[in-house]
C-alpha positions in Angstrom: -27.3 -9.8 -4.4 -27.9 -13.3 -4.6 -25.2 -15.8 -4.1 -25.3 -18.5 -7.0 -22.6 -21.0 -6.1 -19.9 -21.8 -3.4 -16.8 -19.8 -4.0 -14.2 -21.4 -6.3 -10.5 -21.1 -6.3 -8.6 -20.0 -9.5 -4.8 -19.4 -10.0 -3.6 -17.4 -12.9 0.0 -16.5 -14.2 0.6 -13.0 -15.4 3.6 -11.3 -17.5 4.0 -7.8 -18.1 4.5 -7.1 -21.8 6.5 -3.9 -21.3 9.1 -5.0 -18.5 8.9 -8.7 -18.8 8.2 -9.3 -14.8 6.2 -12.5 -14.3 4.2 -13.5 -11.4 1.3 -15.8 -10.1 -1.9 -15.1 -8.1 -4.6 -17.3 -6.5 -8.1 -15.9 -5.9 -11.2 -17.1 -4.4 -14.0 -16.1 -6.8 -17.8 -15.7 -5.6 -20.2 -15.8 -8.4 -23.6 -14.0 -7.7 -26.6 -12.1 -9.2 -26.8 -8.4 -8.5 -29.9 -6.4 -7.8 -30.6 -5.9 -11.7 -30.4 -9.5 -12.2 -27.0 -9.5 -13.9 -24.3 -12.0 -13.1 -21.2 -10.7 -11.3 -17.9 -12.3 -10.2 -16.0 -10.9 -7.1 -12.4 -11.9 -6.6 -10.9 -12.2 -3.0 -7.1 -12.6 -2.0 -6.7 -13.7 1.7 -10.7 -12.6 2.4 -9.8 -9.2 0.9 -12.2 -8.1 -2.3 -9.9 -7.1 -5.1 -10.7 -5.8 -8.6 -10.7 -8.8 -11.2 -7.1 -9.6 -12.1 -8.4 -10.5 -15.7 -9.6 -6.8 -16.4 -7.6 -4.6 -14.0 -4.1 -5.7 -13.4 -0.9 -3.4 -12.9 2.6 -4.7 -12.9 4.4 -4.5 -9.6 7.8 -3.3 -11.3 7.0 -0.8 -13.9 3.3 -0.1 -12.9 2.1 -0.4 -16.5 -1.1 -2.2 -17.4 0.0 -4.1 -20.4 -0.4 -7.5 -18.8 -0.9 -11.1 -20.4 -2.9 -13.5 -18.6 -1.8 -17.2 -18.7 -3.1 -20.3 -17.2 -1.8 -21.3 -13.7 1.7 -22.6 -13.4 3.3 -20.9 -16.5 5.6 -18.8 -14.4 6.9 -21.6 -12.2 7.5 -23.8 -15.4 9.4 -21.0 -17.1 11.9 -20.6 -13.9 15.1 -22.5 -13.9 15.5 -25.2 -11.4 17.8 -24.3 -8.4 20.4 -27.0 -7.3 
């Protein structure tokens, strides 16, 4: 595997279409070229490799996989301000 660039940081917002639970996640993404010459992206959270949250994600509340991915900040923007 050949690394193609420095890791980048990306953040996403997620909402479960079944129960409505919403959360945000921040990832470090390492792009590389695999042994067959195909591009690949590996996702890391706090240094631990995880499946791509864009293709494999599960709701922490109801454990369903009907997840919508939104741009970063959408969950925080929808929460009411506390006094």
